[in-house]
N, C-alpha and C positions, 0 to 999 in steps of 0.2 A: 640205518643204512637201507634196510629193506623198504622202508617207507619212502625214501627219496627215490629209489629205483622204480617203484611202482608209480610215483607221481610223474617222473620223467617219461615213462612208457605211456601214461595216460595223455600227457601233453603231445607227444609225438604221434600217437595213434590217431587222434582226432584233430588234425591240423585245421580243417575248415571251421569247425566249431570254435576253436581257440582264437583263430584270426578274427572271426565275427565278434566274439566277446571283446577282444582287444580293440577293434574298431569302435564298438559301442562305448567302451570305457574312454577311449580317446575323444570321441565326439562329446560325451558328457563333460569331460574335463575342459575341453576347449570352450564349450558353451557357458560353463560356470565361470571361467576366467573372463570371458567377454561380458557377461552380465554384471560381474563385480566391477569391472572397469567402467562400464556405462553408469552404474550406480554411483561410483566415486566421482565421475565427471559431472553427473547431475547435482550432486551435493556441492561440489566446488562452484558450479555455475550459479546455484541458488544462493550461496553465501556471498559470492562476489556481486551478484545482481542486487541483493538486498543492501549491501554496503554502498552501492552507487545510487540508490534511490533517494531522491529529495522530494519532499512534499511541501507544496506552498498552500497555506491556508489563509482565509480572510474571515474576519468577523464583521458582518454588515447587518444593517437593519433593512428588511424587505418592506419598504413603505407601501408598495403597490398591493402586496398581500394584506397588509393592515387595513388599507382603504377598502379593499373588497370585503373583508370580514366585517368591517363597520357598516358597509352598505347592506350586507346580508342581515345584520342585526337591526337595521332600520334607523341608523343614526343619520341626523341631518348634518349639513356642512359645519355649522357652529360647533356641534358636539365633536366632529371629526377634528376640527382645528384645536379644540380644547384638549382632546386626547393626544394629538400629535405634540402639542406643547408640553404635556406632562411626561412625555417619553424621555427617559434618561439614557444618556450614552454611557459607555464604560468609563469608570473613573481612572485617573492616573495610577492609583494604587493597584487596581485590578489589571491594568495593562502591564505594569511592572511585574506583577505576580506571574502573568503569562510569559513575559520575557525571561524570567529567571528559571523557567522550567528546564529540566535536563533534556527534554525532547526538542527544545527550540535551539536552532543553530544561529539564526539571524532574526532580528526583530526590527521592523520598520513601522512607523506610525504616521499615517496621513489623515487629514481631515478635509473633507470637501463640503461645500454648502452651495445652495442655489437660492434664488429669490425670484419673486414675481415682479417683473420690471414695469408695472403700470404706473406707479407713483414714484418715479426716481427724481430726486432733487439734486441740484448741483452742490458740490461741496468745495469750499475754498480752503486752501492750505496756507494762504497768506494771513498775516496778523494785522 
């Protein structure tokens, strides 16, 4: 009981100091609550943002870069044509393997080609 009486006298005797300590504890508590709520909101924004992200990828051959590297190696046009003709595209099995990956949501395959139109001959579809 003596201990409690002395503690109460100490609290009432130095009111200014106790009010200041109380304010400091209150400010620390409020700032801790705010920082924890900001951290939680950031975590939720991160997970929801990553769930909404979709990445589109393409597998292409950069022919312009190949031509530049062949020119730097000193290849002539006939060697370039030969190397371009030897170039292999991805096989159907390789494309199916990519499509079956767990990271792939949708898979589309398109093939485009171009030709040099200097020697075009007419084609007839009639028999």
